[in-house]
C-alpha positions in Angstrom: 106.5 80.7 95.7 105.2 80.1 92.2 101.7 78.1 92.5 102.3 76.8 96.2 99.1 78.5 97.4 95.7 79.4 95.6 92.5 81.2 96.5 89.7 79.2 96.8 87.0 81.4 97.8 86.1 85.1 98.1 83.3 87.4 99.2 82.1 90.7 98.3 79.1 92.3 100.4 76.8 94.9 98.5 78.3 98.4 99.1 76.2 101.2 100.6 76.5 105.3 100.1 75.0 105.3 103.7 72.2 107.5 102.6 69.3 108.7 104.7 66.9 105.8 105.5 69.4 103.0 104.5 70.4 100.6 107.4 73.8 101.2 108.5 76.0 98.1 109.4 78.8 98.3 111.6 82.2 97.3 110.3 81.9 94.2 112.6 78.8 93.2 110.6 80.2 94.0 107.2 83.5 91.8 108.1 81.1 88.8 109.3 79.0 89.0 106.0 81.9 89.0 103.8 83.6 86.3 105.5 80.4 84.2 105.4 80.4 84.8 101.6 83.8 83.4 101.1 83.1 80.5 103.1 80.2 79.7 101.5 82.2 80.2 98.0 84.8 77.7 99.1 82.2 75.2 100.8 83.9 75.8 104.1 82.9 76.5 107.8 84.6 79.1 110.0 85.3 76.1 112.2 88.0 75.3 109.5 89.9 78.2 110.7 90.2 77.1 114.2 94.2 76.5 114.6 94.6 78.1 111.3 95.3 81.7 110.0 93.0 84.9 109.9 94.2 88.1 108.4 92.6 91.4 109.1 93.0 94.7 107.3 93.3 98.1 108.9 89.9 100.0 108.9 89.7 103.8 109.6 86.7 103.3 111.7 88.5 100.9 113.9 91.3 102.1 116.0 92.2 99.8 118.7 95.5 97.9 119.7 94.0 94.6 119.3 91.8 94.8 116.1 92.6 91.4 114.5 92.4 89.6 117.9 89.0 91.3 118.5 88.0 90.3 115.1 88.7 86.6 115.6 86.7 87.1 118.8 83.8 88.5 116.8 84.0 85.9 114.2 84.1 82.9 116.7 87.4 81.6 115.3 90.5 80.6 117.3 93.2 81.0 114.9 97.0 79.8 115.5 98.2 82.9 113.7 96.8 86.5 113.1 98.0 88.5 110.5 97.4 92.2 110.3 98.1 94.8 107.5 97.8 98.4 107.7 99.2 99.4 104.0 96.2 101.2 103.0 95.0 99.7 99.6 98.0 97.6 99.4 97.0 95.5 102.7 94.8 92.7 100.8 97.7 92.1 98.4 100.4 92.3 101.2 98.4 89.9 103.3 98.4 87.3 100.4 102.1 87.4 100.3 102.2 87.0 104.2 99.7 84.2 104.3 101.7 82.3 101.3 104.8 82.4 103.6 102.9 81.0 106.7 101.4 78.4 104.4 105.0 77.5 102.6 106.6 77.0 106.2 103.9 74.7 107.3 102.7 76.8 110.0 99.3 76.6 108.8 97.5 75.3 105.9 94.8 78.0 105.1 94.1 81.7 105.9 90.9 83.6 105.9 91.7 87.4 105.1 88.9 89.8 105.8 88.5 93.7 105.6 85.8 96.1 105.9 85.2 99.5 106.3 82.4 102.0 107.4 83.9 105.6 106.4 80.5 107.1 105.9 79.5 106.3 109.6 82.3 108.3 110.7 81.6 112.1 111.7 82.9 114.2 108.7 84.3 117.7 108.3 83.6 117.5 104.7 82.2 114.5 102.4 84.9 111.9 102.2 87.1 113.5 105.0 86.5 111.5 108.0 87.6 113.0 111.5 89.8 110.0 112.4 93.0 109.9 114.1 94.8 109.1 110.8 93.4 112.6 109.2 94.7 114.5 112.4 98.2 113.7 112.9 101.6 113.2 111.0 102.4 114.7 107.9 98.8 115.3 106.7 98.4 118.2 109.1 101.8 118.9 109.8 103.0 119.6 106.2 99.6 119.5 104.1 96.4 120.4 105.9 97.6 123.8 106.9 98.3 124.7 103.2 94.7 123.4 102.1 95.6 120.0 100.8 92.5 118.3 102.0 92.8 114.7 101.0 93.5 112.5 98.1 92.2 114.5 95.2 94.4 117.3 96.0 97.3 115.3 96.6 97.3 113.4 93.4 96.3 116.5 91.6 99.6 117.9 92.5 101.4 114.6 91.0 99.3 114.6 87.9 100.3 118.2 87.3 103.8 117.3 87.6 103.6 114.3 85.1 101.7 116.3 82.8 104.4 118.9 82.9 107.1 116.2 82.1 105.1 113.9 79.8 102.3 114.0 77.1 99.0 113.5 78.7 95.3 114.8 77.8 91.8 114.4 79.0 90.6 112.1 76.2 93.2 109.6 77.6 92.3 109.7 81.1 88.5 110.1 80.3 88.8 106.9 78.3 89.8 105.1 81.4 87.0 106.7 83.5 84.3 105.8 80.7 85.6 102.2 80.5 85.4 101.7 84.2 82.0 102.9 84.1 80.9 100.5 81.1 82.3 97.6 83.1 80.3 98.7 86.3 77.2 98.8 84.2 77.9 94.9 83.5 78.6 94.3 87.4 75.5 94.1 89.7 77.7 94.7 92.8 79.0 98.1 91.5 77.7 101.4 93.3 77.4 103.3 90.0 76.2 101.7 86.9 74.7 104.3 84.5 77.3 104.7 81.7 78.5 108.4 81.0 80.4 109.6 77.7 83.8 110.9 77.3 82.1 114.5 76.5 80.5 114.1 79.9 83.7 113.1 81.8 85.4 116.4 80.2 82.2 118.6 81.4 82.2 117.3 84.8 83.4 120.1 87.1 87.0 120.2 88.3 87.3 119.7 92.1 91.1 120.0 92.8 92.8 121.0 89.4 93.4 118.8 87.2 91.3 116.5 89.0 87.6 116.4 87.8 84.4 114.9 89.6 84.4 111.8 87.2 88.2 111.2 88.1 87.0 110.8 91.9 86.6 107.3 93.5 83.2 107.0 95.2 83.7 106.3 99.2 81.2 103.4 100.5 80.8 101.2 103.3 81.4 97.6 102.6 83.4 94.4 103.2 85.5 91.7 101.4 87.0 88.6 102.0 89.1 85.7 100.5 90.6 82.2 101.6 94.0 81.0 100.7 95.3 77.5 101.1 98.1 75.4 100.1 97.8 74.0 96.5 97.5 70.6 97.7 94.5 71.4 99.9 93.0 73.8 97.2 92.7 70.8 94.8 90.6 68.9 97.2 88.1 72.0 98.0 87.4 73.3 94.4 88.0 72.3 90.9 88.8 76.1 90.1 91.7 77.1 92.1 93.3 80.5 91.4 97.2 80.1 91.9 99.5 82.8 93.1 102.2 82.7 90.6 104.5 85.5 91.5 104.5 88.6 93.7 106.5 91.6 94.5 106.5 94.5 97.0 107.8 98.0 97.7 107.3 100.2 100.5 108.3 104.0 100.8 109.7 104.1 97.2 111.9 106.9 96.0 113.1 107.4 92.5 116.1 109.4 92.5 117.3 111.4 95.5 115.0 111.6 98.8 115.2 115.4 98.7 113.9 115.7 95.3 112.6 112.3 94.1 110.9 111.8 90.7 107.4 111.7 91.8 106.0 110.4 88.4 107.5 106.9 89.4 105.7 104.4 91.9 107.2 101.3 93.7 105.7 99.0 91.0 108.9 99.6 89.0 110.6 97.5 91.7 107.5 95.1 92.5 106.4 94.1 88.9 109.6 92.9 87.5 109.9 90.6 90.8 106.1 89.4 90.2 107.1 88.5 86.7 110.4 86.7 87.3 108.9 84.6 90.0 105.8 83.7 87.8 108.0 83.2 84.9 105.5 84.9 82.3 105.8 87.9 80.2 103.7 91.0 79.7 102.0 89.4 76.7 100.9 86.6 78.8 98.7 88.8 81.0 94.8 88.4 80.0 93.6 91.1 82.5 95.1 93.8 84.3 93.3 95.2 87.6 95.1 98.4 88.7 94.2 100.0 92.0 92.3 102.7 90.3 91.0 105.3 92.9 92.0 107.8 90.1 92.4 107.3 86.4 95.8 108.8 86.5 96.9 106.4 89.0 95.9 103.4 86.6 97.9 105.1 84.0 100.9 105.1 86.1 100.4 101.6 86.9 100.5 100.6 83.4 103.8 102.4 83.0 105.5 101.2 85.9 104.4 97.6 85.4 106.3 97.8 82.0 103.5 97.7 79.5 104.9 100.7 77.9 107.8 103.2 79.0 107.5 106.1 81.3 105.7 108.8 79.6 103.9 106.7 77.1 100.8 105.6 79.4 98.8 108.1 77.7 99.5 107.1 74.1 99.1 103.3 75.1 95.5 103.7 76.7 94.7 105.7 73.3 95.9 102.7 71.3 94.3 99.7 73.1 90.7 98.7 73.8 90.4 98.4 77.5 86.9 96.7 77.7 86.7 93.2 79.1 86.5 91.8 75.1 89.3 94.3 74.0 93.0 93.7 73.6 93.9 95.0 77.2 91.1 94.2 79.4 91.4 96.6 82.8 89.3 97.0 85.6 86.7 94.8 84.4 84.4 94.9 87.5 84.1 98.9 87.2 87.2 99.0 89.4 86.9 101.4 92.5 86.1 104.3 89.9 82.7 102.9 89.5 82.4 100.1 91.7 83.1 102.1 95.1 85.9 102.2 97.5 85.0 101.0 101.0 87.6 102.9 103.0 90.9 103.7 102.0 92.3 100.2 102.8 89.6 97.8 101.9 89.3 98.9 98.0 92.7 97.0 97.5 90.8 93.9 97.9 88.9 94.5 94.7 91.7 93.9 92.2 92.7 90.8 93.7 88.9 89.5 94.0 88.3 90.4 90.5 91.1 88.7 89.1 90.1 85.5 91.1 86.5 86.0 89.9 87.6 86.1 86.2 90.1 83.3 86.2 87.2 81.0 87.9 85.1 82.3 85.0 82.6 83.7 87.3 82.5 87.3 85.9 79.2 86.9 84.2 78.5 89.4 81.4 81.8 91.2 81.7 83.7 87.8 81.6 87.4 88.1 79.8 87.2 85.1 77.3 89.7 82.2 77.9 91.2 84.3 80.9 94.2 82.3 82.3 96.6 84.7 83.8 95.6 87.9 85.6 97.7 90.7 87.1 96.4 92.7 90.3 97.7 95.8 92.0 97.9 96.8 95.6 98.7 100.5 96.1 98.3 102.1 99.6 99.0 105.5 101.2 100.1 108.9 99.8 103.2 110.0 101.3 104.3 113.5 101.5 104.9 114.7 97.9 105.1 111.4 96.5 102.4 108.5 95.1 101.9 105.4 96.6 103.6 104.5 99.9 103.2 100.9 99.4 103.0 99.1 96.1 102.5 95.3 95.7 102.2 93.4 92.1 100.5 90.0 92.2 100.4 87.5 89.1 97.7 84.9 89.4 96.8 82.0 87.0 94.4 79.2 86.4 96.7 76.7 85.9 99.7 75.6 88.3 
């Protein structure tokens, strides 16, 4: 797979908190907007994807049996291949792997991958808790809802509590991640929250679901993102700044230990990341920037560990010892991440780490540009299974050079 495909364009719409008086776009409008931005970036037309590939990420607002085909119809594209991913925040990363496979077999030469969601347009029982079918069936209501586990903050609060029981962890370490993402967001015009806050303000923010604080929580937004991936040969004729996929790994429904009593402080990155490094032929010290799926600082910290940048239980010490800013020795969440940039629905936020790596490697990050960025790592992280973190974990390593 190494350097057989490359990203040649990407798009990210402005995000909306859907406040009173703001126009509320539909999910289809956000998809079309993001796709158009990606096509403009690549200097391509939607007609270039007739007979090619279209990838569509699951959206919480769109529950239909033929969502990807309907999206093709709405965009006015007649693709040969449709890809659809419903792996939550791992969807964008997973579709890059599937698109690469399709391109590798010669089935298609290029794939437009789109995703958008408008969770704030859905009637809600409480802020951030849409009344969608996903929230009213299966393990959520059978085993969690009846006991007061009302969403991701409560779920990750339980996992974080278990982690802190086993390993050293303090508020200063988690707060450093949150403060740094907001600093990066202050340099990103596309971020939803751009006013920096201090470590003291982080620690003074109210506890929502112990030990999760207000400033630990990702802000839900409406918005859309897209990217275009082509064969490496075509990429060189489309742009002088292709971003090559060097390596990828994926793990779904990962258990550490027994299925009845797994160690919930580990994620599937422990399997996915080594495979990505093996394919890419690079080492941890070669990574110039790390883009975790960071809906909570604790998830970013676990990702650092499970990618192998440090041993399990040493994530807090690693964060304390390193400069996470774009000009530091371990640049992380350089666009503000989801923590300050915003999460457009439970699935579409997963486009952000991938697109930020592409932005940095193309040298298009403006004030937050990582100097001489040549190799970046991006995370896909989707779903919270019962009693464990991360139903789907995808590790991607991308590079400026083939």
